[in-house]
N, CA, C and O atoms as a GROMACS GRO file, in nm:
protein
  468
    1UNK      N    1   8.462  18.822  17.251
    1UNK     CA    2   8.463  18.957  17.291
    1UNK      C    3   8.386  18.994  17.415
    1UNK      O    4   8.272  18.949  17.432
    2UNK      N    5   8.446  19.077  17.504
    2UNK     CA    6   8.387  19.111  17.635
    2UNK      C    7   8.282  19.216  17.602
    2UNK      O    8   8.301  19.304  17.519
    3UNK      N    9   8.168  19.201  17.672
    3UNK     CA   10   8.050  19.282  17.664
    3UNK      C   11   8.079  19.425  17.708
    3UNK      O   12   8.190  19.462  17.747
    4UNK      N   13   7.974  19.501  17.699
    4UNK     CA   14   7.978  19.654  17.710
    4UNK      C   15   7.941  19.699  17.867
    4UNK      O   16   7.920  19.815  17.901
    5UNK      N   17   7.939  19.585  17.953
    5UNK     CA   18   7.882  19.613  18.098
    5UNK      C   19   7.994  19.711  18.168
    5UNK      O   20   7.958  19.812  18.228
    6UNK      N   21   8.111  19.681  18.158
    6UNK     CA   22   8.204  19.769  18.241
    6UNK      C   23   8.326  19.803  18.141
    6UNK      O   24   8.361  19.726  18.053
    7UNK      N   25   8.379  19.914  18.164
    7UNK     CA   26   8.501  19.957  18.105
    7UNK      C   27   8.611  19.979  18.187
    7UNK      O   28   8.596  19.995  18.308
    8UNK      N   29   8.724  19.982  18.132
    8UNK     CA   30   8.837  20.026  18.215
    8UNK      C   31   8.904  20.140  18.140
    8UNK      O   32   8.919  20.139  18.017
    9UNK      N   33   8.942  20.239  18.220
    9UNK     CA   34   9.014  20.361  18.144
    9UNK      C   35   9.144  20.325  18.106
    9UNK      O   36   9.226  20.275  18.185
   10UNK      N   37   9.166  20.349  17.989
   10UNK     CA   38   9.307  20.334  17.943
   10UNK      C   39   9.398  20.459  17.949
   10UNK      O   40   9.519  20.448  17.931
   11UNK      N   41   9.345  20.570  17.974
   11UNK     CA   42   9.434  20.686  17.986
   11UNK      C   43   9.470  20.744  17.848
   11UNK      O   44   9.545  20.842  17.838
   12UNK      N   45   9.416  20.681  17.741
   12UNK     CA   46   9.452  20.733  17.614
   12UNK      C   47   9.325  20.788  17.544
   12UNK      O   48   9.322  20.795  17.421
   13UNK      N   49   9.211  20.830  17.625
   13UNK     CA   50   9.082  20.893  17.573
   13UNK      C   51   8.992  20.787  17.522
   13UNK      O   52   8.885  20.819  17.470
   14UNK      N   53   9.031  20.656  17.534
   14UNK     CA   54   8.919  20.558  17.480
   14UNK      C   55   8.919  20.452  17.575
   14UNK      O   56   9.027  20.400  17.603
   15UNK      N   57   8.804  20.406  17.635
   15UNK     CA   58   8.787  20.307  17.738
   15UNK      C   59   8.768  20.173  17.655
   15UNK      O   60   8.710  20.164  17.547
   16UNK      N   61   8.822  20.080  17.722
   16UNK     CA   62   8.827  19.940  17.671
   16UNK      C   63   8.728  19.851  17.756
   16UNK      O   64   8.720  19.866  17.878
   17UNK      N   65   8.648  19.753  17.685
   17UNK     CA   66   8.591  19.667  17.768
   17UNK      C   67   8.684  19.586  17.867
   17UNK      O   68   8.797  19.550  17.835
   18UNK      N   69   8.625  19.561  17.999
   18UNK     CA   70   8.710  19.484  18.084
   18UNK      C   71   8.729  19.340  18.040
   18UNK      O   72   8.640  19.276  17.984
   19UNK      N   73   8.840  19.295  18.065
   19UNK     CA   74   8.876  19.155  18.025
   19UNK      C   75   8.854  19.067  18.141
   19UNK      O   76   8.837  19.118  18.251
   20UNK      N   77   8.854  18.933  18.125
   20UNK     CA   78   8.829  18.829  18.229
   20UNK      C   79   8.926  18.872  18.354
   20UNK      O   80   8.887  18.875  18.470
   21UNK      N   81   9.056  18.902  18.312
   21UNK     CA   82   9.145  18.918  18.424
   21UNK      C   83   9.111  19.053  18.504
   21UNK      O   84   9.144  19.060  18.622
   22UNK      N   85   9.047  19.158  18.440
   22UNK     CA   86   9.000  19.278  18.506
   22UNK      C   87   8.871  19.242  18.610
   22UNK      O   88   8.859  19.289  18.723
   23UNK      N   89   8.788  19.156  18.550
   23UNK     CA   90   8.667  19.104  18.618
   23UNK      C   91   8.719  19.023  18.734
   23UNK      O   92   8.665  19.037  18.844
   24UNK      N   93   8.815  18.944  18.720
   24UNK     CA   94   8.866  18.856  18.831
   24UNK      C   95   8.928  18.931  18.940
   24UNK      O   96   8.906  18.906  19.058
   25UNK      N   97   9.005  19.019  18.899
   25UNK     CA   98   9.069  19.122  19.002
   25UNK      C   99   8.966  19.201  19.075
   25UNK      O  100   8.981  19.220  19.196
   26UNK      N  101   8.858  19.249  19.007
   26UNK     CA  102   8.756  19.319  19.081
   26UNK      C  103   8.687  19.234  19.175
   26UNK      O  104   8.659  19.284  19.284
   27UNK      N  105   8.655  19.115  19.151
   27UNK     CA  106   8.578  19.018  19.226
   27UNK      C  107   8.664  18.983  19.352
   27UNK      O  108   8.620  18.976  19.467
   28UNK      N  109   8.791  18.962  19.314
   28UNK     CA  110   8.888  18.931  19.436
   28UNK      C  111   8.892  19.054  19.535
   28UNK      O  112   8.895  19.033  19.656
   29UNK      N  113   8.892  19.176  19.487
   29UNK     CA  114   8.875  19.286  19.575
   29UNK      C  115   8.742  19.294  19.662
   29UNK      O  116   8.742  19.333  19.778
   30UNK      N  117   8.632  19.252  19.594
   30UNK     CA  118   8.503  19.244  19.659
   30UNK      C  119   8.487  19.137  19.767
   30UNK      O  120   8.427  19.152  19.874
   31UNK      N  121   8.548  19.032  19.725
   31UNK     CA  122   8.538  18.907  19.815
   31UNK      C  123   8.636  18.938  19.940
   31UNK      O  124   8.596  18.917  20.054
   32UNK      N  125   8.746  18.981  19.918
   32UNK     CA  126   8.841  18.989  20.036
   32UNK      C  127   8.866  18.869  20.102
   32UNK      O  128   8.861  18.766  20.033
   33UNK      N  129   8.894  18.859  20.231
   33UNK     CA  130   8.934  18.726  20.296
   33UNK      C  131   8.810  18.631  20.318
   33UNK      O  132   8.820  18.509  20.325
   34UNK      N  133   8.701  18.695  20.327
   34UNK     CA  134   8.568  18.625  20.365
   34UNK      C  135   8.453  18.673  20.285
   34UNK      O  136   8.406  18.785  20.306
   35UNK      N  137   8.409  18.604  20.205
   35UNK     CA  138   8.288  18.640  20.116
   35UNK      C  139   8.149  18.609  20.182
   35UNK      O  140   8.042  18.655  20.140
   36UNK      N  141   8.161  18.531  20.285
   36UNK     CA  142   8.038  18.495  20.365
   36UNK      C  143   7.967  18.387  20.283
   36UNK      O  144   7.857  18.346  20.322
   37UNK      N  145   8.018  18.343  20.182
   37UNK     CA  146   7.940  18.222  20.108
   37UNK      C  147   7.950  18.104  20.175
   37UNK      O  148   7.853  18.030  20.187
   38UNK      N  149   8.077  18.073  20.229
   38UNK     CA  150   8.092  17.933  20.304
   38UNK      C  151   8.090  17.815  20.195
   38UNK      O  152   8.096  17.700  20.238
   39UNK      N  153   8.080  17.835  20.054
   39UNK     CA  154   8.080  17.740  19.965
   39UNK      C  155   8.149  17.804  19.845
   39UNK      O  156   8.195  17.918  19.842
   40UNK      N  157   8.150  17.708  19.738
   40UNK     CA  158   8.205  17.757  19.606
   40UNK      C  159   8.108  17.807  19.504
   40UNK      O  160   7.997  17.755  19.493
   41UNK      N  161   8.145  17.904  19.432
   41UNK     CA  162   8.044  17.970  19.347
   41UNK      C  163   8.126  17.997  19.216
   41UNK      O  164   8.234  18.056  19.220
   42UNK      N  165   8.075  17.955  19.111
   42UNK     CA  166   8.142  17.980  18.967
   42UNK      C  167   8.038  18.076  18.887
   42UNK      O  168   7.916  18.066  18.886
   43UNK      N  169   8.116  18.168  18.822
   43UNK     CA  170   8.046  18.253  18.734
   43UNK      C  171   8.111  18.203  18.593
   43UNK      O  172   8.228  18.223  18.561
   44UNK      N  173   8.004  18.129  18.508
   44UNK     CA  174   8.048  18.093  18.380
   44UNK      C  175   7.994  18.209  18.278
   44UNK      O  176   7.876  18.238  18.259
   45UNK      N  177   8.102  18.264  18.220
   45UNK     CA  178   8.093  18.377  18.128
   45UNK      C  179   8.099  18.310  17.982
   45UNK      O  180   8.129  18.380  17.885
   46UNK      N  181   8.074  18.188  17.968
   46UNK     CA  182   8.082  18.124  17.828
   46UNK      C  183   8.214  18.134  17.778
   46UNK      O  184   8.308  18.109  17.854
   47UNK      N  185   8.238  18.171  17.648
   47UNK     CA  186   8.359  18.160  17.576
   47UNK      C  187   8.462  18.249  17.646
   47UNK      O  188   8.581  18.231  17.624
   48UNK      N  189   8.421  18.346  17.730
   48UNK     CA  190   8.518  18.439  17.802
   48UNK      C  191   8.593  18.358  17.910
   48UNK      O  192   8.707  18.393  17.940
   49UNK      N  193   8.540  18.258  17.969
   49UNK     CA  194   8.597  18.185  18.081
   49UNK      C  195   8.510  18.177  18.203
   49UNK      O  196   8.388  18.193  18.193
   50UNK      N  197   8.570  18.153  18.320
   50UNK     CA  198   8.501  18.129  18.445
   50UNK      C  199   8.569  18.213  18.544
   50UNK      O  200   8.689  18.241  18.531
   51UNK      N  201   8.492  18.258  18.650
   51UNK     CA  202   8.546  18.319  18.772
   51UNK      C  203   8.488  18.221  18.880
   51UNK      O  204   8.369  18.190  18.888
   52UNK      N  205   8.599  18.170  18.972
   52UNK     CA  206   8.548  18.077  19.076
   52UNK      C  207   8.590  18.140  19.199
   52UNK      O  208   8.707  18.170  19.220
   53UNK      N  209   8.482  18.162  19.291
   53UNK     CA  210   8.508  18.205  19.426
   53UNK      C  211   8.490  18.087  19.523
   53UNK      O  212   8.383  18.031  19.546
   54UNK      N  213   8.617  18.056  19.581
   54UNK     CA  214   8.615  17.947  19.696
   54UNK      C  215   8.601  18.008  19.818
   54UNK      O  216   8.695  18.053  19.883
   55UNK      N  217   8.462  18.011  19.857
   55UNK     CA  218   8.420  18.061  19.997
   55UNK      C  219   8.462  17.950  20.115
   55UNK      O  220   8.452  17.974  20.236
   56UNK      N  221   8.507  17.836  20.062
   56UNK     CA  222   8.531  17.735  20.176
   56UNK      C  223   8.692  17.763  20.223
   56UNK      O  224   8.727  17.737  20.338
   57UNK      N  225   8.759  17.802  20.152
   57UNK     CA  226   8.902  17.822  20.188
   57UNK      C  227   8.922  17.951  20.281
   57UNK      O  228   8.845  18.047  20.278
   58UNK      N  229   9.028  17.942  20.357
   58UNK     CA  230   9.067  18.048  20.437
   58UNK      C  231   9.204  18.086  20.431
   58UNK      O  232   9.292  18.012  20.474
   59UNK      N  233   9.230  18.219  20.371
   59UNK     CA  234   9.126  18.319  20.337
   59UNK      C  235   9.056  18.275  20.206
   59UNK      O  236   9.117  18.203  20.127
   60UNK      N  237   8.935  18.313  20.182
   60UNK     CA  238   8.872  18.290  20.038
   60UNK      C  239   8.972  18.326  19.932
   60UNK      O  240   9.058  18.413  19.947
   61UNK      N  241   8.953  18.252  19.820
   61UNK     CA  242   9.028  18.268  19.695
   61UNK      C  243   8.946  18.288  19.577
   61UNK      O  244   8.836  18.234  19.573
   62UNK      N  245   8.985  18.355  19.489
   62UNK     CA  246   8.922  18.372  19.345
   62UNK      C  247   9.026  18.350  19.252
   62UNK      O  248   9.140  18.396  19.255
   63UNK      N  249   8.966  18.264  19.156
   63UNK     CA  250   9.061  18.223  19.053
   63UNK      C  251   8.972  18.204  18.925
   63UNK      O  252   8.852  18.228  18.927
   64UNK      N  253   9.041  18.158  18.811
   64UNK     CA  254   8.975  18.125  18.672
   64UNK      C  255   8.969  17.973  18.664
   64UNK      O  256   8.956  17.926  18.551
   65UNK      N  257   8.976  17.895  18.760
   65UNK     CA  258   8.975  17.740  18.751
   65UNK      C  259   8.841  17.707  18.708
   65UNK      O  260   8.742  17.762  18.756
   66UNK      N  261   8.837  17.622  18.623
   66UNK     CA  262   8.712  17.575  18.566
   66UNK      C  263   8.683  17.435  18.630
   66UNK      O  264   8.691  17.335  18.559
   67UNK      N  265   8.648  17.425  18.771
   67UNK     CA  266   8.606  17.320  18.839
   67UNK      C  267   8.479  17.308  18.893
   67UNK      O  268   8.412  17.411  18.900
   68UNK      N  269   8.426  17.189  18.937
   68UNK     CA  270   8.281  17.175  18.974
   68UNK      C  271   8.281  17.287  19.110
   68UNK      O  272   8.373  17.306  19.189
   69UNK      N  273   8.162  17.341  19.107
   69UNK     CA  274   8.122  17.434  19.230
   69UNK      C  275   7.994  17.391  19.294
   69UNK      O  276   7.915  17.313  19.240
   70UNK      N  277   7.975  17.449  19.424
   70UNK     CA  278   7.850  17.413  19.470
   70UNK      C  279   7.737  17.488  19.410
   70UNK      O  280   7.622  17.450  19.427
   71UNK      N  281   7.769  17.604  19.332
   71UNK     CA  282   7.655  17.677  19.260
   71UNK      C  283   7.728  17.737  19.144
   71UNK      O  284   7.833  17.799  19.158
   72UNK      N  285   7.666  17.717  19.030
   72UNK     CA  286   7.721  17.792  18.898
   72UNK      C  287   7.622  17.887  18.854
   72UNK      O  288   7.501  17.862  18.851
   73UNK      N  289   7.682  18.014  18.816
   73UNK     CA  290   7.582  18.109  18.766
   73UNK      C  291   7.638  18.140  18.628
   73UNK      O  292   7.750  18.186  18.610
   74UNK      N  293   7.546  18.111  18.528
   74UNK     CA  294   7.583  18.136  18.396
   74UNK      C  295   7.514  18.258  18.338
   74UNK      O  296   7.391  18.268  18.334
   75UNK      N  297   7.602  18.354  18.289
   75UNK     CA  298   7.567  18.471  18.237
   75UNK      C  299   7.667  18.531  18.137
   75UNK      O  300   7.783  18.492  18.138
   76UNK      N  301   7.625  18.620  18.054
   76UNK     CA  302   7.696  18.688  17.946
   76UNK      C  303   7.816  18.786  18.028
   76UNK      O  304   7.791  18.832  18.140
   77UNK      N  305   7.931  18.807  17.967
   77UNK     CA  306   8.016  18.887  18.034
   77UNK      C  307   7.965  19.024  18.038
   77UNK      O  308   8.014  19.099  18.123
   78UNK      N  309   7.868  19.073  17.953
   78UNK     CA  310   7.815  19.203  17.954
   78UNK      C  311   7.725  19.205  18.080
   78UNK      O  312   7.730  19.301  18.157
   79UNK      N  313   7.650  19.110  18.100
   79UNK     CA  314   7.562  19.113  18.221
   79UNK      C  315   7.642  19.104  18.347
   79UNK      O  316   7.609  19.173  18.444
   80UNK      N  317   7.745  19.025  18.353
   80UNK     CA  318   7.827  19.022  18.470
   80UNK      C  319   7.897  19.166  18.488
   80UNK      O  320   7.913  19.209  18.602
   81UNK      N  321   7.939  19.238  18.377
   81UNK     CA  322   7.982  19.378  18.413
   81UNK      C  323   7.892  19.466  18.461
   81UNK      O  324   7.916  19.548  18.550
   82UNK      N  325   7.766  19.450  18.393
   82UNK     CA  326   7.660  19.519  18.475
   82UNK      C  327   7.631  19.502  18.622
   82UNK      O  328   7.592  19.595  18.693
   83UNK      N  329   7.654  19.370  18.667
   83UNK     CA  330   7.630  19.342  18.802
   83UNK      C  331   7.752  19.405  18.887
   83UNK      O  332   7.732  19.465  18.992
   84UNK      N  333   7.863  19.388  18.840
   84UNK     CA  334   7.993  19.449  18.910
   84UNK      C  335   7.982  19.604  18.914
   84UNK      O  336   8.031  19.665  19.010
   85UNK      N  337   7.917  19.674  18.809
   85UNK     CA  338   7.903  19.822  18.807
   85UNK      C  339   7.786  19.860  18.889
   85UNK      O  340   7.763  19.981  18.902
   86UNK      N  341   7.701  19.762  18.951
   86UNK     CA  342   7.589  19.799  19.022
   86UNK      C  343   7.475  19.848  18.935
   86UNK      O  344   7.389  19.924  18.980
   87UNK      N  345   7.473  19.801  18.798
   87UNK     CA  346   7.365  19.833  18.702
   87UNK      C  347   7.268  19.714  18.699
   87UNK      O  348   7.182  19.713  18.611
   88UNK      N  349   7.274  19.617  18.785
   88UNK     CA  350   7.178  19.520  18.749
   88UNK      C  351   7.148  19.461  18.902
   88UNK      O  352   7.235  19.458  18.989
   89UNK      N  353   7.021  19.417  18.920
   89UNK     CA  354   6.991  19.346  19.040
   89UNK      C  355   6.996  19.194  19.009
   89UNK      O  356   6.929  19.147  18.917
   90UNK      N  357   7.072  19.119  19.085
   90UNK     CA  358   7.072  18.972  19.048
   90UNK      C  359   6.940  18.900  19.063
   90UNK      O  360   6.924  18.801  18.991
   91UNK      N  361   6.850  18.934  19.141
   91UNK     CA  362   6.735  18.865  19.139
   91UNK      C  363   6.634  18.904  19.018
   91UNK      O  364   6.555  18.821  18.973
   92UNK      N  365   6.643  19.022  18.976
   92UNK     CA  366   6.573  19.074  18.865
   92UNK      C  367   6.636  19.002  18.727
   92UNK      O  368   6.564  18.955  18.639
   93UNK      N  369   6.760  19.000  18.724
   93UNK     CA  370   6.830  18.931  18.617
   93UNK      C  371   6.795  18.780  18.608
   93UNK      O  372   6.777  18.726  18.499
   94UNK      N  373   6.787  18.717  18.724
   94UNK     CA  374   6.740  18.579  18.724
   94UNK      C  375   6.608  18.572  18.684
   94UNK      O  376   6.579  18.482  18.604
   95UNK      N  377   6.512  18.656  18.726
   95UNK     CA  378   6.365  18.635  18.685
   95UNK      C  379   6.334  18.659  18.535
   95UNK      O  380   6.240  18.610  18.472
   96UNK      N  381   6.434  18.746  18.488
   96UNK     CA  382   6.422  18.773  18.333
   96UNK      C  383   6.499  18.686  18.242
   96UNK      O  384   6.495  18.705  18.120
   97UNK      N  385   6.579  18.579  18.303
   97UNK     CA  386   6.636  18.508  18.213
   97UNK      C  387   6.783  18.529  18.186
   97UNK      O  388   6.850  18.442  18.130
   98UNK      N  389   6.830  18.640  18.226
   98UNK     CA  390   6.968  18.679  18.204
   98UNK      C  391   7.076  18.612  18.284
   98UNK      O  392   7.192  18.606  18.245
   99UNK      N  393   7.037  18.568  18.385
   99UNK     CA  394   7.117  18.463  18.469
   99UNK      C  395   7.045  18.335  18.492
   99UNK      O  396   6.928  18.325  18.527
  100UNK      N  397   7.137  18.229  18.468
  100UNK     CA  398   7.076  18.094  18.492
  100UNK      C  399   7.176  18.029  18.602
  100UNK      O  400   7.299  18.038  18.602
  101UNK      N  401   7.097  17.965  18.695
  101UNK     CA  402   7.153  17.913  18.812
  101UNK      C  403   7.148  17.757  18.820
  101UNK      O  404   7.045  17.698  18.792
  102UNK      N  405   7.259  17.693  18.857
  102UNK     CA  406   7.254  17.558  18.870
  102UNK      C  407   7.314  17.522  19.011
  102UNK      O  408   7.405  17.591  19.058
  103UNK      N  409   7.268  17.423  19.074
  103UNK     CA  410   7.336  17.378  19.203
  103UNK      C  411   7.259  17.435  19.315
  103UNK      O  412   7.137  17.442  19.304
  104UNK      N  413   7.322  17.481  19.429
  104UNK     CA  414   7.277  17.526  19.538
  104UNK      C  415   7.232  17.667  19.530
  104UNK      O  416   7.312  17.761  19.525
  105UNK      N  417   7.091  17.681  19.529
  105UNK     CA  418   7.023  17.806  19.520
  105UNK      C  419   7.052  17.891  19.644
  105UNK      O  420   7.038  18.013  19.638
  106UNK      N  421   7.085  17.839  19.742
  106UNK     CA  422   7.108  17.913  19.871
  106UNK      C  423   7.237  18.004  19.843
  106UNK      O  424   7.246  18.121  19.882
  107UNK      N  425   7.332  17.940  19.775
  107UNK     CA  426   7.464  18.041  19.752
  107UNK      C  427   7.429  18.145  19.660
  107UNK      O  428   7.477  18.257  19.673
  108UNK      N  429   7.341  18.114  19.558
  108UNK     CA  430   7.299  18.225  19.467
  108UNK      C  431   7.232  18.350  19.535
  108UNK      O  432   7.252  18.469  19.507
  109UNK      N  433   7.148  18.296  19.632
  109UNK     CA  434   7.063  18.401  19.702
  109UNK      C  435   7.166  18.492  19.787
  109UNK      O  436   7.121  18.598  19.832
  110UNK      N  437   7.294  18.460  19.811
  110UNK     CA  438   7.380  18.542  19.877
  110UNK      C  439   7.445  18.646  19.786
  110UNK      O  440   7.511  18.739  19.832
  111UNK      N  441   7.422  18.624  19.643
  111UNK     CA  442   7.489  18.716  19.558
  111UNK      C  443   7.463  18.882  19.581
  111UNK      O  444   7.546  18.970  19.558
  112UNK      N  445   7.346  18.900  19.624
  112UNK     CA  446   7.306  19.037  19.640
  112UNK      C  447   7.398  19.109  19.752
  112UNK      O  448   7.439  19.225  19.737
  113UNK      N  449   7.429  19.030  19.869
  113UNK     CA  450   7.498  19.083  19.964
  113UNK      C  451   7.650  19.092  19.921
  113UNK      O  452   7.724  19.181  19.962
  114UNK      N  453   7.684  19.006  19.848
  114UNK     CA  454   7.826  19.016  19.787
  114UNK      C  455   7.857  19.118  19.702
  114UNK      O  456   7.969  19.169  19.706
  115UNK      N  457   7.762  19.160  19.615
  115UNK     CA  458   7.770  19.280  19.512
  115UNK      C  459   7.745  19.408  19.586
  115UNK      O  460   7.784  19.513  19.534
  116UNK      N  461   7.684  19.410  19.704
  116UNK     CA  462   7.664  19.543  19.779
  116UNK      C  463   7.782  19.569  19.856
  116UNK      O  464   7.778  19.672  19.923
  117UNK      N  465   7.896  19.493  19.862
  117UNK     CA  466   8.023  19.505  19.952
  117UNK      C  467   8.078  19.631  19.893
  117UNK      O  468   8.182  19.679  19.937
   0.00000   0.00000   0.00000
């Protein structure tokens, strides 16, 4: 089940948690043609799936392909929703263990600028 970080309006008076597809679409809009990453970054949301930003391709692409990446950020879908909604600081979430990073830490350090777009 997707966490409580972000909700989408259904128009029926009740909001539903965002799905992996909703998250992917939102990230795709944030990334645009050039994320500024220059590398690949994978968000691993556990059982929910993954979101892969290919910052090497021109234009950049966002998919749900579970392939190796230069940097992998593992977090719950709830914490990912909080990041997308601007309710979480990536550095603070890392320091408190809500985010785990493997691979190129330089890519992870660019997360703040990506989420400020």
